[in-house]
C-alpha positions as CSV (number, residue, x, y, z in Angstrom):
1,M,0.0,0.0,0.0
2,R,1.0,3.7,-0.3
3,A,1.8,5.6,2.9
4,L,3.5,8.8,4.0
5,V,6.6,7.9,6.0
6,Y,9.3,9.9,7.7
7,D,12.5,8.2,8.7
8,A,13.7,10.8,11.2
9,F,12.1,13.7,13.0
10,R,12.0,16.9,10.9
11,S,13.1,15.0,7.8
12,P,11.1,15.3,4.7
13,P,8.1,12.9,4.7
14,E,8.0,10.6,1.6
15,L,5.2,8.8,-0.1
16,R,6.3,5.2,-0.6
17,C,5.0,1.6,-0.8
18,V,5.0,-0.3,2.5
19,P,3.6,-3.7,3.5
20,D,-0.1,-3.9,4.1
21,P,-1.1,-4.0,7.8
22,E,-2.6,-7.1,9.3
23,P,-5.3,-7.1,12.0
24,G,-4.1,-8.3,15.4
25,P,-6.4,-10.2,17.9
26,G,-9.3,-7.9,18.7
27,G,-8.3,-5.5,16.0
28,V,-9.3,-4.6,12.4
29,V,-7.7,-3.1,9.3
30,L,-9.5,-0.1,7.8
31,R,-9.4,1.2,4.3
32,V,-8.8,4.9,4.9
33,E,-11.3,7.0,3.0
34,A,-10.5,10.3,4.7
35,T,-8.1,11.4,7.4
36,G,-7.5,14.9,8.9
37,L,-4.3,16.8,9.0
38,C,-3.8,18.1,12.5
39,R,-1.2,20.2,14.3
40,S,-0.7,17.2,16.6
41,D,0.7,15.4,13.5
42,W,3.2,18.2,13.1
43,H,4.2,18.1,16.8
44,G,4.9,14.4,16.3
45,W,6.9,15.0,13.2
46,M,8.9,17.6,15.1
47,G,9.8,15.0,17.7
48,H,7.6,16.4,20.5
49,D,5.9,13.1,21.3
50,P,8.0,10.4,23.1
51,D,5.6,7.6,21.9
52,I,6.7,7.9,18.3
53,I,9.4,5.6,17.0
54,V,10.8,6.3,13.5
55,P,10.3,5.3,10.8
56,H,6.7,6.4,11.3
57,V,3.4,7.0,9.4
58,P,1.4,9.9,11.0
59,G,-2.3,10.4,11.0
60,H,-4.9,10.0,13.7
61,E,-8.2,11.4,12.4
62,I,-9.7,8.5,10.5
63,A,-12.9,7.7,8.7
64,G,-13.0,4.5,6.6
65,V,-14.4,1.1,5.9
66,V,-13.6,-2.2,7.8
67,E,-11.6,-4.5,5.4
68,E,-10.4,-7.2,7.7
69,T,-11.2,-8.3,11.3
70,G,-8.9,-10.1,13.7
71,S,-9.9,-12.9,16.0
72,G,-12.3,-12.0,18.8
73,V,-13.9,-9.0,17.0
74,V,-17.7,-9.4,17.4
75,R,-19.3,-6.0,16.8
76,F,-17.9,-5.1,13.4
77,R,-17.5,-6.8,10.1
78,P,-16.0,-6.0,6.6
79,G,-17.9,-3.2,4.9
80,D,-18.9,-1.3,8.0
81,R,-18.4,2.5,7.7
82,V,-16.6,3.7,10.9
83,T,-14.6,6.3,12.6
84,L,-12.8,6.2,16.0
85,P,-11.3,8.4,18.7
86,F,-7.6,9.3,18.4
87,V,-7.2,7.8,21.9
88,C,-8.4,4.3,21.9
89,G,-8.9,2.6,25.3
90,C,-8.3,-1.1,26.0
91,G,-12.0,-1.5,26.9
92,A,-11.3,-3.6,30.0
93,C,-9.5,-1.5,32.7
94,G,-11.2,0.6,35.4
95,E,-10.9,3.9,33.4
96,C,-12.5,2.3,30.3
97,L,-15.3,0.6,32.2
98,S,-16.1,4.0,33.9
99,G,-16.4,5.6,30.5
100,N,-13.0,7.4,30.5
101,A,-11.1,5.5,27.9
102,Q,-9.3,8.8,26.9
103,V,-7.1,8.2,29.9
104,C,-6.6,4.4,29.6
105,D,-3.1,3.3,30.7
106,R,-3.0,0.8,27.8
107,Q,-4.3,3.2,25.2
108,F,-3.7,2.8,21.5
109,Q,-3.1,6.0,19.5
110,P,-2.9,5.6,15.7
111,G,-0.4,8.0,14.4
112,F,1.5,8.2,17.7
113,T,1.9,4.8,19.5
114,H,1.5,3.0,16.2
115,W,1.5,3.8,12.5
116,G,-1.3,6.0,11.5
117,S,-3.7,6.9,8.7
118,F,-1.7,8.8,6.2
119,A,-1.9,5.7,4.2
120,E,-4.3,3.6,2.2
121,R,-4.9,1.2,5.1
122,V,-4.4,1.3,8.9
123,A,-4.5,-1.3,11.6
124,V,-6.7,-0.5,14.6
125,A,-6.5,-2.3,18.0
126,Y,-9.3,-2.8,20.5
127,A,-11.9,-2.5,17.7
128,D,-15.0,-3.5,19.6
129,A,-14.3,-0.9,22.3
130,N,-13.5,2.0,20.1
131,L,-14.9,1.8,16.5
132,V,-18.0,4.0,16.0
133,R,-20.5,3.4,13.1
134,L,-21.1,6.3,10.9
135,P,-24.7,7.5,10.1
136,D,-25.6,6.9,6.5
137,G,-25.8,10.6,5.7
138,L,-22.4,11.6,7.1
139,G,-19.6,11.6,4.5
140,F,-16.1,10.4,5.1
141,A,-14.5,13.8,4.8
142,A,-16.8,15.3,7.5
143,A,-16.4,12.2,9.6
144,A,-12.6,12.5,9.6
145,S,-12.9,15.7,11.7
146,L,-14.6,13.7,14.5
147,G,-11.5,11.7,15.4
148,C,-9.7,14.7,17.0
149,R,-10.8,18.2,16.3
150,L,-14.6,18.2,16.6
151,A,-14.8,15.4,19.2
152,T,-11.9,17.0,21.3
153,A,-13.7,20.3,21.1
154,Y,-17.1,18.8,22.0
155,R,-15.8,17.2,25.2
156,A,-13.8,20.4,26.1
157,V,-16.8,22.6,25.6
158,V,-19.7,20.4,26.8
159,D,-18.2,18.0,29.4
160,R,-15.1,19.8,30.8
161,G,-16.2,23.4,30.3
162,R,-19.8,22.8,31.1
163,V,-20.9,25.6,28.8
164,R,-24.4,26.9,29.3
165,P,-26.6,29.1,27.2
166,G,-25.7,32.7,27.6
167,D,-22.1,32.0,28.9
168,W,-19.3,34.0,27.4
169,V,-16.8,31.5,25.9
170,A,-13.3,32.8,24.9
171,V,-11.6,30.5,22.4
172,H,-7.9,31.2,22.1
173,G,-6.6,29.9,18.8
174,C,-8.9,29.3,15.9
175,G,-7.3,26.4,14.1
176,G,-9.1,23.1,13.8
177,V,-9.9,22.5,17.5
178,G,-10.6,26.2,18.1
179,A,-12.9,26.6,15.1
180,S,-14.7,23.4,16.2
181,A,-15.1,24.9,19.7
182,V,-16.6,28.1,18.3
183,L,-19.1,26.0,16.3
184,I,-20.1,23.9,19.2
185,A,-20.3,26.7,21.8
186,A,-22.4,28.8,19.5
187,A,-24.7,25.9,18.8
188,A,-25.1,25.5,22.6
189,G,-26.4,29.1,22.9
190,A,-23.2,30.6,24.3
191,R,-21.7,34.0,23.3
192,V,-18.4,33.3,21.7
193,L,-15.3,35.5,21.6
194,A,-12.5,34.2,19.3
195,V,-8.8,35.1,19.7
196,D,-6.2,34.6,17.0
197,I,-3.4,36.3,15.1
198,D,-4.8,35.5,11.7
199,P,-7.5,37.8,10.3
200,E,-8.7,34.9,8.0
201,K,-9.2,32.6,10.9
202,L,-11.0,35.3,12.9
203,A,-13.3,35.9,9.9
204,F,-14.0,32.2,9.7
205,A,-14.8,32.1,13.4
206,R,-17.4,34.8,12.9
207,E,-18.9,32.6,10.1
208,L,-19.1,29.8,12.6
209,G,-20.9,31.8,15.2
210,A,-18.4,34.0,17.1
211,E,-20.0,37.2,18.3
212,A,-16.7,39.1,18.9
213,T,-13.1,38.7,18.0
214,V,-9.7,39.8,19.3
215,D,-6.7,40.1,17.0
216,A,-3.8,39.1,19.3
217,R,-1.2,40.6,16.9
218,S,-2.4,44.1,17.5
219,E,-3.5,43.8,21.1
220,P,-0.8,43.7,23.7
221,D,-3.3,43.0,26.5
222,V,-5.4,40.1,25.2
223,A,-6.8,39.3,28.7
224,G,-7.9,42.9,29.2
225,C,-9.6,42.9,25.8
226,V,-11.5,39.7,26.7
227,R,-12.6,41.1,30.0
228,E,-13.8,44.3,28.4
229,A,-15.6,42.6,25.6
230,T,-17.4,40.2,27.9
231,G,-18.3,42.6,30.6
232,G,-16.0,41.3,33.3
233,G,-14.4,38.2,31.8
234,A,-15.3,35.0,30.1
235,H,-17.2,32.3,31.9
236,V,-15.2,29.7,30.1
237,S,-11.9,29.9,28.3
238,L,-10.1,27.4,26.1
239,D,-6.5,27.4,25.0
240,A,-6.9,25.5,21.7
241,L,-3.4,26.4,20.5
242,G,-1.0,25.2,23.1
243,S,1.3,28.0,24.3
244,A,2.4,29.3,27.7
245,A,1.5,32.9,26.8
246,V,-1.9,31.8,25.4
247,C,-2.6,29.7,28.5
248,R,-1.8,32.6,30.8
249,A,-3.9,35.1,28.8
250,A,-6.8,32.7,28.7
251,V,-6.8,32.2,32.5
252,S,-6.3,35.9,33.1
253,G,-9.3,36.7,30.9
254,L,-11.8,34.8,33.1
255,R,-14.4,36.3,35.4
256,K,-14.7,35.2,39.0
257,R,-15.4,31.5,39.3
258,G,-14.7,31.0,35.6
259,R,-13.4,27.8,34.1
260,H,-10.3,27.3,31.9
261,V,-9.9,24.2,29.7
262,Q,-6.4,23.4,28.4
263,V,-6.8,21.6,25.2
264,G,-3.7,22.6,23.1
265,L,-0.5,20.6,23.6
266,L,2.4,22.8,24.8
267,P,5.8,22.4,23.2
268,P,8.5,20.6,25.3
269,D,10.1,23.8,26.5
270,E,6.8,25.2,27.7
271,R,5.2,22.1,29.3
272,D,5.6,23.6,32.8
273,A,3.9,26.8,31.9
274,A,3.5,29.5,34.6
275,V,-0.1,30.0,35.6
276,P,-1.3,33.1,37.5
277,M,-2.1,31.0,40.6
278,S,-2.8,34.0,42.9
279,S,-5.7,34.9,40.6
280,V,-6.8,31.2,40.5
281,I,-7.1,31.3,44.3
282,A,-8.5,34.8,44.8
283,R,-11.1,34.5,42.0
284,E,-11.9,30.8,42.6
285,L,-11.0,29.7,39.0
286,E,-11.1,26.2,37.7
287,I,-8.4,24.8,35.5
288,V,-8.9,21.5,33.8
289,G,-7.3,19.5,31.0
290,S,-9.1,17.8,28.2
291,H,-7.7,14.9,26.2
292,G,-9.8,13.8,23.3
293,M,-13.2,12.1,23.7
294,P,-14.0,8.4,24.3
295,A,-16.1,6.4,21.9
296,A,-18.8,6.2,24.6
297,R,-19.6,9.9,24.1
298,Y,-19.8,9.7,20.3
299,P,-23.5,8.8,20.1
300,E,-24.6,12.1,21.6
301,L,-22.4,14.0,19.2
302,L,-23.5,12.0,16.2
303,D,-27.2,12.5,17.2
304,R,-26.7,16.3,17.1
305,I,-25.1,16.0,13.7
306,V,-27.9,13.9,12.3
307,H,-30.5,16.3,13.6
308,G,-28.7,19.3,12.1
309,E,-27.5,21.0,15.3
310,L,-23.9,20.7,14.2
311,D,-22.5,20.5,10.7
312,P,-18.9,19.3,10.6
313,G,-18.7,19.9,6.9
314,R,-18.5,23.6,7.7
315,L,-15.1,23.1,9.2
316,I,-13.4,21.6,6.1
317,G,-11.0,24.1,4.5
318,R,-9.5,22.0,1.7
319,T,-9.2,18.4,0.5
320,I,-5.9,16.9,-0.8
321,G,-4.4,13.6,-1.8
322,L,-1.6,11.6,-0.2
323,G,0.8,13.0,-2.7
324,E,0.3,16.5,-1.3
325,A,0.2,15.4,2.4
326,G,4.0,15.6,3.1
327,A,4.3,19.3,2.1
328,A,1.1,20.1,4.0
329,L,2.4,18.4,7.1
330,V,5.6,20.4,7.1
331,A,3.7,23.6,6.5
332,M,1.6,23.1,9.7
333,G,4.5,24.8,11.6
334,G,3.5,28.1,10.0
335,V,0.2,29.9,10.0
336,A,-2.2,27.6,8.2
337,G,-5.3,28.8,6.4
338,P,-8.8,28.6,8.0
339,G,-10.6,25.2,8.2
340,I,-9.5,21.6,8.4
341,T,-7.4,20.0,5.7
342,V,-8.6,16.5,4.9
343,I,-6.5,13.9,3.1
344,E,-8.3,11.4,0.8
345,P,-5.8,8.6,-0.1
346,G,-7.8,7.8,-3.2
347,R,-7.7,11.4,-4.5
348,T,-5.5,12.3,-7.4
349,A,-3.6,15.6,-7.0
350,E,-5.0,18.4,-9.2
C-alpha cells in the first residue's frame, strides 16, 4: 500500500510503498477513505511526542471502511463504515469501564503509539471498544474531523467546560480545535469570543458563530480585551493552540469562578507553563485538562449532527491527496489557512 513515511524527526516525509497492515487479535484493518491533517501530527513530526518511534506513518483522524477483522472481534464486520477516537482505550481497565477511555493506561493511538492513517490502510487495536459506526448521511471527509478536532472540542466545551446558554466562551486559537469549539459553543447558545493572530481565521470564526473577535497581533493585553468585551471576563476559556503565553492570557481573561480548559499541547520547553495562581485562588477559578473524547460519548455528538444541530462539513477548508500530504504536514509549523485540511488517499492531485 501507499503511505506517507518519515525516517527521522523533521526529515522530509516521503510517499512510498510499504507492506499492508494485518489485524491483530481484537483488531481490524480499515481502508482509509479520509483522514484529517492536524497540528498534533506536526508536533509528532517535530519530535515532541515520546511515543513515536521512527520510521513512522502519521495520521490520527480517521474515517473509513472495515476491510479485515482479527480474532475476537464481534461488533464489526467488513464493509462497516466507521470512525474512531484518536485515543483508543483497551476496553477492560477501570478507566475504560467507567467511560473514561481517553485516559486508559494501555491506550492505542494511531499516528502516535502505532503507525497512522496517512496511508491507504491502517490497523486499529481494541476495535469492539473504540470503533463508531457512521450514520448513512455523514460523509467520510466530514467524519474524519470527529476523530480529533470536533470530538476533542465537543468534550472540552460540553463536558469539561460545562458551557451553558448565555455564557461567554473565549476560544484562544482558531485552528481546527478552536474553530470546532466556536461552532459547538455557539450551537449550545453561548456567546463566543474568538482570539487569534490571523484575520482569516477570525473571519472564519465569525462565520461559525463567534460574536466578537480579538486580533492578538495588534492587542498587547489580550486578557484585558477579553474582560472588556465580555463585561468582566469569560465564563469559560479554552487554549486551543498550546502556548504558555496563550494559556496565561486565557486564564487571566476569566471572570470570577470562571473555568479554563487546556486543550492545546504545549511544546516541550513550555510544558511547565507558569499560571497566575494567585488569581486562580482569589477568583476561585477552575483549570482542567481535556484529552480527546472516548467512543462512549460519540452517540450524543452524532445525534446532534444527524439532527442538524452541528455540521462538521462547515469546518473543512480543503481536501488533498496523499501526494500532497507531506508538504502540507511540514507547512503546519507556520500559519495555516482557516478550516481543516482533509486527506483522501484515493484522491488524485490536481
